[in-house]
N, C-alpha and C positions, 0 to 999 in steps of 0.2 A: 504494500500500500504506500501511497505518497501523501505528503502533507505540505502545506504552504504556510509560511509565517512571515510576519513583519510587524511594523509599528505604525500607528496612526497618530499624527500630531496636528496642531494648528500652526505649525511653523516654529513654535517655541516650547509648547507644553504638550504632553501626551493627553490623548482623549480616551476616556473609558466609556463603555456601554455602546460602542459604535459597531454596527454590523458590517462584516466583510463577506462577500459572496463570490464563489468561484462559478463562473458560467462556462458552458461548453463553447470553446472557441470556434468550432465548426458551425454550429447552429446559431451562435450568438444569443440563444434564448433559454436553453435548458439549464436550470440551476442544478449544480452538482452537489454543493455543500456550502455551509457558511459557518461563521464563528463570530463571537462578540469580543471586543477588546476588553481586557482586564483593567485594573486600576493603573497599571503601568503602560497602558496603550498598546500592549502586545496582543496579537491575535494568532491563532494557529488553526487552520482548516485541515481536518484529518479525514481519513477514509476515502481519499481520492485514488483513482487508477492513474498510472503514469499517462501523460498526454498533454494537450494544450488547453489552456484556460484563459479567460479574461476575468480580471478581478474588479469588483465594484464595491465601493464604500457607500453605505446608506446611513447617513448620520441622523436620520429621523428628525426630531424637532430640536436638535442641538443648536441650530443657527448656522450650520455649515452646509456647504453644497455637496450633493452627490457627485462622486468622481469615480473615474475608471483609471486603472493603472496604465501609464504613470502620470497621475495627477492631471487628467484631461476630463472635460465635462460631458463628452459624447462617447457612447459605446463604439461608434464607428472609428473614432480616433484612438481608442484604447489599443494597447499592444498586447498580443498574446504572450503568455509565459508558458514555457515548456517545463514540465516537471518530470522527474525520474523517481524511482522508488526511494523512500526515505524522506528526510526533511529538506525542503527547498526554500530558498530565500536568502536574505530578507527582501521582501517586496513591500517597501514602505510607502506611506501616503502622507502628504502635507496638505491638509484641507483648506480650501478658501471659504470665506464667508458666503453664506447663501441667503436666499430670500424665500418667501412663501406667497402662495396665492390662496385666498380664502373666499368663500361665498356661500350662498344658500340656493338650493334647488327648489323651485316651486312649480306647481302644475299651472299651465297657461289658462286652463278653463276656469279655475276658481281661486288661484293664488295661494293655495295651501301647500305647505312644505311636503317634499317627497323624500323618503328615506330609501337607502339601498341603491342609489344611482351611482354608477362607476364614473368617476371624473378623472381625466388624464390630460397631460399637456404635450404639445408638439412644438418643435422649433418653428418660429414664425417664418424663417427664411427657407429652410429645406423641407419643412413638414415632417421631419423625422420625429417619431415617438420618443419622448423623454421618459426615462425610468422614474417617474414620479406619478403616483396615482392615489386615489382615495375613494372611499365609498361614503355617500352622504348619510349622516346620522338621522335619528328620529325627527329632529327639528329641521332637516334638510341641509344642515351645514356641512361643509367639507373644508379641509385644508390640505394643500399640496406643499410638502416641505422639501428643502434641500435644493432649491433652484439657483443656478448661477445667474447673476444679473443679466438681463436681456429681454427680448420680446418673445412671447409665447402665444400659441393658439390653445384655447381650452375647450375640451369637448366633454359633454355629459352623455353617457351611453345608457339608454333606458333598459336594455336587456329584455327581461320578461315582464317588465312593469306595464306593458301595454301603451307606452308613450313613445314619442319619436325622439331619436338621437338628435341632439342639437349642439352647435358650437356656441361659444360665448356670444352674448348679446342676441340670443334667440335666432342666430343665423343657421341656415341649412348648410352653408359652406364654411370653410375655415376663415376665421377673422382674427387678425393679430391684435393683441392688447399690449 
């Protein structure tokens, strides 16, 4: 079995409680395993088979931006790391400050809040899906954490709620905010 380790910092101090995920480098989508940084900012992802992975840090609501190895904001810019049997690394991250997008999902017909709506963001220029998503709470509220400063397109996907998927500002097409 293989493992990946490293340290997550904000450039000067280590960060604890931050999730680091190993994604399949071929599909760019399948999560293989993850770990959370300890008090010393160190993470170790275990139980991997030797191969190529892309690493993503999801800082949650810490105020830092989601990043891919080596410290890039976009999965497509991330560099694959090849791991062999045993411990591999260090694959360290230095996180940048991030922002959040928050709002409330309401039903157009009566203005009542809607829960369980999946909300995600896309890059405003490329349209690329950004790895930040949320599901609306009982009061319709959602928050998307860990975004690097920039312009985004926000989409609410109704799924099985019997509602129409919409982009921000009630648009049927992508609208940058």
